[in-house]
C-alpha positions as CSV (number, residue, x, y, z in Angstrom):
1,X,21.2,-6.6,-6.4
2,X,17.5,-6.8,-6.5
3,X,15.2,-4.0,-8.0
4,X,13.1,-2.4,-5.5
5,X,9.9,-3.4,-5.1
6,X,7.4,-0.7,-5.4
7,X,3.3,0.4,-4.7
8,X,1.3,1.7,-6.4
9,X,-2.4,3.4,-4.5
10,X,-5.2,4.0,-6.7
11,X,-7.0,6.4,-4.8
12,X,-9.9,6.8,-6.8
13,X,-10.5,3.2,-5.9
14,X,-9.6,3.5,-2.1
15,X,-12.8,3.3,0.3
16,X,-10.7,4.2,3.3
17,X,-11.5,0.1,5.1
18,X,-7.9,1.1,6.8
19,X,-6.9,-2.8,6.1
20,X,-3.7,-1.5,4.6
21,X,-2.4,0.8,7.4
22,X,-3.0,-2.0,10.0
23,X,-0.7,-4.2,7.8
24,X,2.3,-1.5,6.6
25,X,2.0,1.5,9.2
26,X,5.0,2.7,7.7
27,X,3.5,2.5,4.3
28,X,0.3,3.7,4.3
29,X,-1.7,6.5,5.9
30,X,-5.4,7.2,6.7
31,X,-5.7,10.9,7.9
32,X,-8.9,11.9,9.9
33,X,-12.1,11.8,7.7
34,X,-10.2,11.0,4.4
35,X,-11.8,9.4,1.7
36,X,-9.0,7.7,0.5
37,X,-5.3,6.2,2.0
38,X,-2.2,7.6,1.2
39,X,0.8,6.5,0.3
40,X,3.9,7.2,2.5
41,X,6.4,6.1,0.1
42,X,6.2,4.3,-2.8
43,X,8.9,1.8,-1.8
44,X,8.7,-1.2,0.7
45,X,11.9,-2.4,2.4
46,X,12.6,-6.1,1.8
47,X,11.5,-7.7,4.6
48,X,8.0,-6.2,4.1
49,X,7.4,-7.3,0.5
50,X,5.6,-10.6,2.2
51,X,3.6,-8.0,4.0
52,X,2.7,-5.4,1.2
53,X,1.2,-8.8,-0.6
54,X,-1.1,-9.5,1.8
55,X,-2.1,-5.6,1.8
56,X,-2.9,-6.5,-1.6
57,X,-4.8,-9.1,-1.5
58,X,-7.1,-8.0,1.7
59,X,-7.7,-4.6,0.3
60,X,-11.3,-4.9,-0.5
61,X,-11.4,-2.3,-3.1
62,X,-8.8,-3.8,-4.7
63,X,-6.7,-0.4,-5.1
64,X,-2.8,-1.7,-4.1
65,X,-0.8,-3.1,-7.0
66,X,2.7,-4.2,-6.0
67,X,5.3,-3.2,-8.7
68,X,8.6,-4.5,-9.9
69,X,10.4,-0.9,-8.8
70,X,9.1,2.4,-7.3
71,X,6.1,4.2,-9.1
């Protein structure tokens, strides 16, 4: 069994672009008028690992980190 893939979000770096939410809406949320996105969970499903990698690359603020295991 492989380790789960975790995700971290640096809310101090986040600038509310919302790209992460458009890529993984089950993992990221951006409430109205929020200054930063928030995590809905700290692990991604195995089928979402490629999308998480895309979110990490696409984040202009470089606020998302993919980690081996939960946060």
